[in-house]
C-alpha beads as a LAMMPS data file, in Angstrom:
LAMMPS data file: protein, C-alpha beads

300 atoms
299 bonds

1 atom types
1 bond types

-500.0 500.0 xlo xhi
-500.0 500.0 ylo yhi
-500.0 500.0 zlo zhi

Masses

1 110.0

Atoms # bond

1 1 1 -0.292 0.252 -0.166
2 1 1 2.837 2.091 0.519
3 1 1 3.490 2.236 -3.208
4 1 1 -0.320 3.392 -3.913
5 1 1 0.075 6.329 -1.391
6 1 1 3.664 7.317 -3.431
7 1 1 2.359 7.449 -6.716
8 1 1 -1.011 9.860 -7.990
9 1 1 -3.393 8.166 -10.136
10 1 1 -2.559 4.532 -8.417
11 1 1 -5.006 2.570 -7.268
12 1 1 -5.509 -0.816 -5.537
13 1 1 -6.856 -3.397 -7.948
14 1 1 -9.073 -6.118 -6.436
15 1 1 -8.928 -9.236 -8.276
16 1 1 -11.813 -10.908 -7.003
17 1 1 -14.400 -7.808 -8.090
18 1 1 -12.507 -6.609 -11.240
19 1 1 -15.461 -5.290 -12.949
20 1 1 -16.306 -1.813 -11.894
21 1 1 -17.026 1.561 -13.809
22 1 1 -14.702 4.159 -13.822
23 1 1 -15.191 7.560 -12.484
24 1 1 -15.800 9.262 -16.003
25 1 1 -18.544 6.524 -16.394
26 1 1 -20.262 6.564 -13.154
27 1 1 -20.092 10.429 -13.722
28 1 1 -21.876 10.292 -17.175
29 1 1 -24.388 7.836 -15.829
30 1 1 -25.459 9.998 -12.743
31 1 1 -25.926 13.078 -15.721
32 1 1 -28.483 10.741 -17.771
33 1 1 -29.941 9.333 -14.346
34 1 1 -30.507 12.499 -12.948
35 1 1 -32.272 13.841 -16.345
36 1 1 -34.354 10.455 -15.908
37 1 1 -35.493 11.265 -12.923
38 1 1 -36.506 14.913 -13.185
39 1 1 -38.789 13.272 -16.204
40 1 1 -40.316 10.829 -13.588
41 1 1 -41.033 13.331 -11.198
42 1 1 -43.116 15.402 -13.523
43 1 1 -44.612 12.473 -15.065
44 1 1 -45.778 11.573 -11.400
45 1 1 -46.751 14.861 -10.013
46 1 1 -49.534 14.885 -13.194
47 1 1 -50.464 10.910 -12.614
48 1 1 -51.057 11.510 -8.886
49 1 1 -52.303 15.215 -9.258
50 1 1 -50.077 16.361 -6.112
51 1 1 -46.169 17.717 -6.492
52 1 1 -43.944 15.084 -6.393
53 1 1 -40.608 15.789 -5.809
54 1 1 -36.948 13.411 -6.207
55 1 1 -33.788 14.279 -5.022
56 1 1 -30.986 12.275 -5.754
57 1 1 -29.524 10.828 -2.549
58 1 1 -26.563 8.926 -3.952
59 1 1 -24.787 6.573 -7.150
60 1 1 -22.927 4.267 -5.812
61 1 1 -21.035 0.853 -6.484
62 1 1 -21.407 -1.704 -4.064
63 1 1 -21.059 -5.152 -3.650
64 1 1 -24.291 -6.800 -4.450
65 1 1 -24.904 -8.792 -1.321
66 1 1 -24.681 -5.332 0.851
67 1 1 -27.115 -3.803 -1.125
68 1 1 -29.443 -6.679 -0.828
69 1 1 -29.265 -6.344 3.209
70 1 1 -30.354 -3.009 2.616
71 1 1 -33.757 -3.722 1.538
72 1 1 -36.326 -4.613 3.963
73 1 1 -38.685 -7.394 3.297
74 1 1 -41.895 -7.482 2.531
75 1 1 -40.394 -4.638 -0.213
76 1 1 -41.648 -3.639 -3.872
77 1 1 -39.089 -4.845 -5.979
78 1 1 -39.694 -4.507 -9.933
79 1 1 -37.468 -6.694 -12.483
80 1 1 -36.314 -4.664 -15.375
81 1 1 -35.195 -6.112 -19.167
82 1 1 -33.210 -3.628 -21.165
83 1 1 -33.058 -5.523 -24.555
84 1 1 -30.761 -5.937 -26.497
85 1 1 -28.607 -5.113 -23.419
86 1 1 -27.320 -8.580 -21.395
87 1 1 -28.467 -9.018 -17.629
88 1 1 -31.123 -7.516 -15.799
89 1 1 -31.783 -4.114 -13.567
90 1 1 -33.982 -3.962 -10.970
91 1 1 -35.860 -0.688 -9.520
92 1 1 -36.623 -0.716 -5.767
93 1 1 -39.421 2.103 -4.347
94 1 1 -40.077 2.319 -0.395
95 1 1 -42.963 -0.099 0.445
96 1 1 -44.449 3.548 2.469
97 1 1 -44.059 5.485 -0.388
98 1 1 -45.309 3.155 -3.218
99 1 1 -48.691 2.605 -1.049
100 1 1 -48.892 6.735 -1.052
101 1 1 -49.113 6.515 -4.605
102 1 1 -51.500 4.035 -4.851
103 1 1 -53.481 5.662 -3.056
104 1 1 -53.380 8.782 -4.704
105 1 1 -53.525 6.657 -7.953
106 1 1 -56.956 5.943 -6.790
107 1 1 -58.375 9.144 -5.892
108 1 1 -57.696 9.278 -1.873
109 1 1 -55.625 11.857 -0.274
110 1 1 -52.089 9.498 0.036
111 1 1 -52.032 8.464 3.255
112 1 1 -49.639 5.558 3.785
113 1 1 -50.772 2.027 5.296
114 1 1 -48.437 0.709 8.428
115 1 1 -45.397 -0.059 6.960
116 1 1 -44.574 -4.485 7.435
117 1 1 -47.300 -5.496 4.856
118 1 1 -47.023 -7.261 1.705
119 1 1 -48.589 -5.440 -1.192
120 1 1 -52.126 -6.666 -2.547
121 1 1 -52.596 -8.311 -6.031
122 1 1 -54.259 -5.024 -6.889
123 1 1 -51.914 -2.844 -5.311
124 1 1 -49.174 -4.724 -7.365
125 1 1 -50.843 -4.185 -10.585
126 1 1 -51.430 -0.541 -9.818
127 1 1 -47.503 -0.162 -8.823
128 1 1 -46.878 -2.227 -11.826
129 1 1 -48.390 0.324 -14.054
130 1 1 -46.572 3.133 -12.656
131 1 1 -43.072 1.370 -12.914
132 1 1 -44.220 0.622 -16.281
133 1 1 -44.411 4.204 -17.484
134 1 1 -41.802 5.367 -15.446
135 1 1 -39.559 2.679 -17.405
136 1 1 -41.316 4.339 -20.774
137 1 1 -38.638 7.711 -19.641
138 1 1 -35.822 5.343 -19.019
139 1 1 -35.720 4.441 -22.687
140 1 1 -36.098 7.769 -23.812
141 1 1 -33.482 9.109 -21.888
142 1 1 -30.991 6.621 -23.492
143 1 1 -32.337 6.909 -26.602
144 1 1 -29.598 9.402 -28.404
145 1 1 -26.996 7.308 -26.956
146 1 1 -27.958 3.730 -27.391
147 1 1 -30.838 2.250 -28.279
148 1 1 -32.584 -0.101 -25.451
149 1 1 -36.495 -1.176 -24.969
150 1 1 -37.278 -1.478 -21.544
151 1 1 -40.080 -4.062 -20.374
152 1 1 -41.038 -4.487 -16.409
153 1 1 -40.957 -8.903 -16.293
154 1 1 -42.087 -9.227 -12.777
155 1 1 -42.986 -7.631 -9.477
156 1 1 -41.221 -8.943 -6.232
157 1 1 -41.459 -8.412 -2.293
158 1 1 -38.110 -10.401 -1.350
159 1 1 -35.093 -9.265 -2.716
160 1 1 -34.039 -13.328 -2.473
161 1 1 -36.474 -13.567 -5.577
162 1 1 -34.861 -10.825 -7.462
163 1 1 -31.208 -12.098 -8.052
164 1 1 -29.490 -9.825 -10.643
165 1 1 -26.107 -10.717 -10.027
166 1 1 -23.583 -12.679 -7.730
167 1 1 -23.039 -12.131 -4.125
168 1 1 -19.589 -10.875 -4.679
169 1 1 -20.423 -8.678 -7.492
170 1 1 -20.681 -4.902 -7.666
171 1 1 -23.655 -3.250 -8.820
172 1 1 -24.494 0.305 -9.282
173 1 1 -26.946 1.547 -7.612
174 1 1 -28.659 5.721 -7.954
175 1 1 -31.248 5.882 -4.981
176 1 1 -33.894 9.044 -5.397
177 1 1 -35.351 10.691 -2.150
178 1 1 -38.658 10.889 -3.164
179 1 1 -41.668 13.098 -0.963
180 1 1 -45.203 13.040 -1.323
181 1 1 -47.713 14.493 0.596
182 1 1 -45.610 14.754 3.854
183 1 1 -44.226 11.422 2.872
184 1 1 -40.411 10.297 2.659
185 1 1 -38.912 7.601 1.276
186 1 1 -36.556 6.379 -1.861
187 1 1 -36.928 4.647 -4.542
188 1 1 -33.888 3.377 -6.983
189 1 1 -32.549 1.640 -9.787
190 1 1 -29.970 -0.725 -9.514
191 1 1 -27.818 -2.153 -12.288
192 1 1 -25.187 -5.365 -12.813
193 1 1 -21.912 -4.111 -14.220
194 1 1 -23.157 -6.427 -17.362
195 1 1 -25.743 -4.274 -17.929
196 1 1 -24.826 -0.750 -17.047
197 1 1 -21.930 -0.688 -18.948
198 1 1 -22.568 -0.734 -22.629
199 1 1 -25.092 2.242 -21.416
200 1 1 -21.777 4.173 -19.333
201 1 1 -19.564 3.771 -22.209
202 1 1 -22.381 5.351 -24.624
203 1 1 -23.156 7.817 -22.019
204 1 1 -19.230 8.882 -21.811
205 1 1 -18.879 9.001 -26.156
206 1 1 -21.906 10.836 -25.697
207 1 1 -21.130 13.651 -23.821
208 1 1 -17.439 13.633 -25.590
209 1 1 -18.811 14.269 -28.742
210 1 1 -21.545 17.304 -27.144
211 1 1 -18.540 18.738 -25.802
212 1 1 -16.486 18.799 -28.808
213 1 1 -13.706 16.518 -26.913
214 1 1 -14.033 13.410 -29.410
215 1 1 -14.585 13.386 -32.903
216 1 1 -16.933 10.963 -34.331
217 1 1 -14.307 8.436 -35.864
218 1 1 -16.686 6.386 -37.300
219 1 1 -18.278 8.638 -39.737
220 1 1 -14.410 9.772 -40.756
221 1 1 -11.952 6.688 -41.279
222 1 1 -10.674 7.604 -44.537
223 1 1 -9.405 10.848 -42.463
224 1 1 -7.894 8.818 -39.856
225 1 1 -6.117 6.454 -42.236
226 1 1 -4.277 9.306 -43.785
227 1 1 -3.279 11.102 -41.094
228 1 1 -1.920 7.601 -39.876
229 1 1 -0.185 6.922 -43.135
230 1 1 1.709 10.410 -42.900
231 1 1 3.394 9.742 -40.067
232 1 1 7.097 10.075 -40.465
233 1 1 9.003 6.544 -40.029
234 1 1 12.921 6.704 -39.343
235 1 1 14.629 3.833 -41.506
236 1 1 17.907 2.747 -41.288
237 1 1 20.293 -0.245 -42.888
238 1 1 22.239 -2.178 -40.698
239 1 1 25.780 -3.276 -42.712
240 1 1 26.470 -5.931 -40.125
241 1 1 28.711 -5.884 -36.432
242 1 1 32.024 -6.586 -34.939
243 1 1 33.939 -6.272 -31.698
244 1 1 37.267 -4.370 -31.302
245 1 1 39.464 -3.653 -28.496
246 1 1 40.341 -0.561 -27.252
247 1 1 43.944 -0.816 -28.912
248 1 1 42.765 -1.559 -32.456
249 1 1 39.639 1.489 -32.685
250 1 1 42.863 3.685 -31.423
251 1 1 45.577 1.935 -34.537
252 1 1 42.562 2.380 -36.741
253 1 1 43.735 4.984 -40.007
254 1 1 42.394 5.301 -43.408
255 1 1 42.741 2.737 -45.754
256 1 1 42.375 -0.257 -42.866
257 1 1 39.398 -2.861 -43.936
258 1 1 37.624 -3.628 -40.435
259 1 1 35.821 -7.549 -41.464
260 1 1 32.204 -7.482 -39.936
261 1 1 30.481 -10.905 -38.333
262 1 1 28.244 -11.667 -41.295
263 1 1 29.368 -12.517 -44.384
264 1 1 29.156 -10.471 -47.887
265 1 1 25.768 -12.425 -49.033
266 1 1 23.725 -12.968 -46.696
267 1 1 21.237 -10.197 -45.625
268 1 1 21.139 -7.072 -43.904
269 1 1 18.618 -5.502 -40.869
270 1 1 16.326 -2.807 -42.160
271 1 1 15.642 -0.826 -38.965
272 1 1 12.463 0.916 -38.392
273 1 1 11.796 3.389 -35.436
274 1 1 15.018 1.586 -33.623
275 1 1 13.516 -2.127 -34.192
276 1 1 14.541 -4.244 -36.799
277 1 1 11.755 -5.089 -39.216
278 1 1 12.970 -6.502 -42.490
279 1 1 15.612 -8.636 -44.034
280 1 1 16.686 -6.779 -47.133
281 1 1 19.600 -6.997 -49.824
282 1 1 22.118 -4.023 -50.978
283 1 1 22.104 -2.462 -54.549
284 1 1 21.763 0.666 -56.531
285 1 1 18.643 2.336 -57.483
286 1 1 18.879 5.410 -59.799
287 1 1 22.422 6.512 -59.196
288 1 1 21.702 5.973 -55.078
289 1 1 22.203 3.155 -52.991
290 1 1 19.203 1.001 -52.016
291 1 1 18.389 -2.007 -50.677
292 1 1 15.585 -4.760 -51.422
293 1 1 13.307 -5.843 -49.002
294 1 1 13.335 -9.972 -49.193
295 1 1 11.152 -10.895 -46.002
296 1 1 10.149 -9.817 -42.519
297 1 1 12.050 -10.481 -39.605
298 1 1 11.222 -12.759 -36.963
299 1 1 10.989 -10.958 -33.793
300 1 1 13.597 -12.765 -31.121

Bonds

1 1 1 2
2 1 2 3
3 1 3 4
4 1 4 5
5 1 5 6
6 1 6 7
7 1 7 8
8 1 8 9
9 1 9 10
10 1 10 11
11 1 11 12
12 1 12 13
13 1 13 14
14 1 14 15
15 1 15 16
16 1 16 17
17 1 17 18
18 1 18 19
19 1 19 20
20 1 20 21
21 1 21 22
22 1 22 23
23 1 23 24
24 1 24 25
25 1 25 26
26 1 26 27
27 1 27 28
28 1 28 29
29 1 29 30
30 1 30 31
31 1 31 32
32 1 32 33
33 1 33 34
34 1 34 35
35 1 35 36
36 1 36 37
37 1 37 38
38 1 38 39
39 1 39 40
40 1 40 41
41 1 41 42
42 1 42 43
43 1 43 44
44 1 44 45
45 1 45 46
46 1 46 47
47 1 47 48
48 1 48 49
49 1 49 50
50 1 50 51
51 1 51 52
52 1 52 53
53 1 53 54
54 1 54 55
55 1 55 56
56 1 56 57
57 1 57 58
58 1 58 59
59 1 59 60
60 1 60 61
61 1 61 62
62 1 62 63
63 1 63 64
64 1 64 65
65 1 65 66
66 1 66 67
67 1 67 68
68 1 68 69
69 1 69 70
70 1 70 71
71 1 71 72
72 1 72 73
73 1 73 74
74 1 74 75
75 1 75 76
76 1 76 77
77 1 77 78
78 1 78 79
79 1 79 80
80 1 80 81
81 1 81 82
82 1 82 83
83 1 83 84
84 1 84 85
85 1 85 86
86 1 86 87
87 1 87 88
88 1 88 89
89 1 89 90
90 1 90 91
91 1 91 92
92 1 92 93
93 1 93 94
94 1 94 95
95 1 95 96
96 1 96 97
97 1 97 98
98 1 98 99
99 1 99 100
100 1 100 101
101 1 101 102
102 1 102 103
103 1 103 104
104 1 104 105
105 1 105 106
106 1 106 107
107 1 107 108
108 1 108 109
109 1 109 110
110 1 110 111
111 1 111 112
112 1 112 113
113 1 113 114
114 1 114 115
115 1 115 116
116 1 116 117
117 1 117 118
118 1 118 119
119 1 119 120
120 1 120 121
121 1 121 122
122 1 122 123
123 1 123 124
124 1 124 125
125 1 125 126
126 1 126 127
127 1 127 128
128 1 128 129
129 1 129 130
130 1 130 131
131 1 131 132
132 1 132 133
133 1 133 134
134 1 134 135
135 1 135 136
136 1 136 137
137 1 137 138
138 1 138 139
139 1 139 140
140 1 140 141
141 1 141 142
142 1 142 143
143 1 143 144
144 1 144 145
145 1 145 146
146 1 146 147
147 1 147 148
148 1 148 149
149 1 149 150
150 1 150 151
151 1 151 152
152 1 152 153
153 1 153 154
154 1 154 155
155 1 155 156
156 1 156 157
157 1 157 158
158 1 158 159
159 1 159 160
160 1 160 161
161 1 161 162
162 1 162 163
163 1 163 164
164 1 164 165
165 1 165 166
166 1 166 167
167 1 167 168
168 1 168 169
169 1 169 170
170 1 170 171
171 1 171 172
172 1 172 173
173 1 173 174
174 1 174 175
175 1 175 176
176 1 176 177
177 1 177 178
178 1 178 179
179 1 179 180
180 1 180 181
181 1 181 182
182 1 182 183
183 1 183 184
184 1 184 185
185 1 185 186
186 1 186 187
187 1 187 188
188 1 188 189
189 1 189 190
190 1 190 191
191 1 191 192
192 1 192 193
193 1 193 194
194 1 194 195
195 1 195 196
196 1 196 197
197 1 197 198
198 1 198 199
199 1 199 200
200 1 200 201
201 1 201 202
202 1 202 203
203 1 203 204
204 1 204 205
205 1 205 206
206 1 206 207
207 1 207 208
208 1 208 209
209 1 209 210
210 1 210 211
211 1 211 212
212 1 212 213
213 1 213 214
214 1 214 215
215 1 215 216
216 1 216 217
217 1 217 218
218 1 218 219
219 1 219 220
220 1 220 221
221 1 221 222
222 1 222 223
223 1 223 224
224 1 224 225
225 1 225 226
226 1 226 227
227 1 227 228
228 1 228 229
229 1 229 230
230 1 230 231
231 1 231 232
232 1 232 233
233 1 233 234
234 1 234 235
235 1 235 236
236 1 236 237
237 1 237 238
238 1 238 239
239 1 239 240
240 1 240 241
241 1 241 242
242 1 242 243
243 1 243 244
244 1 244 245
245 1 245 246
246 1 246 247
247 1 247 248
248 1 248 249
249 1 249 250
250 1 250 251
251 1 251 252
252 1 252 253
253 1 253 254
254 1 254 255
255 1 255 256
256 1 256 257
257 1 257 258
258 1 258 259
259 1 259 260
260 1 260 261
261 1 261 262
262 1 262 263
263 1 263 264
264 1 264 265
265 1 265 266
266 1 266 267
267 1 267 268
268 1 268 269
269 1 269 270
270 1 270 271
271 1 271 272
272 1 272 273
273 1 273 274
274 1 274 275
275 1 275 276
276 1 276 277
277 1 277 278
278 1 278 279
279 1 279 280
280 1 280 281
281 1 281 282
282 1 282 283
283 1 283 284
284 1 284 285
285 1 285 286
286 1 286 287
287 1 287 288
288 1 288 289
289 1 289 290
290 1 290 291
291 1 291 292
292 1 292 293
293 1 293 294
294 1 294 295
295 1 295 296
296 1 296 297
297 1 297 298
298 1 298 299
299 1 299 300
């Protein structure tokens, strides 16, 4: 750990949990998710006919087992499929807030039922419709970056029945504080790495392109190829090698012949940027010394 403290930018690497988003990816996802929840808050305010406030709390990468342990049973969980991405995501809502939404949706004052009971089948059906409407906005905010199709596959009350990752895997958790008719609770989105990674990469790329920090190289492959081909590369031919003592070197004079170790009929080596790349034969071309490439030199 001393080495980690001495060098900036070096961080510990956990081989048991290698898959995690970078800081740039997490920030990009946070920005997109913030837009998603703002849109969802506007929808809920109109749908429930009362002001609904959503305030972003945290966006963290935590171990899936710890996340599951933080959810109390019974819970309100929605299993979310985002095709064509692999894996599934999870939407979780505090039961008290869910019951308050249901009461409002049925024309009531938004009074929450006592905590600790499961939702009835009718209440689950109403909550499912609310989740499905919210998830429609989820697909819309990602559309400029990546086409996804969301589908609420099922509703669960026990986190053990909503397995979306391995116990030791990292998941990304975005928590929002919900304020509805004086009641407070949370609503969260949870993604396993396999599901959020493609979205995070697309979000970073979209952000860089929007800010002008990244050119759309996919649309200009010929320009990239032209620039790469124009990069100068230094080339040199090695005639041969030999060894001399300091005394022999001191006695050299004009006209002396230095015998090299390689034979006169052996090919020479063409070096490109100080690396041996090709075998060549010496000669002349248009009054200049030249070499003819006969083969690629195998790496030692």
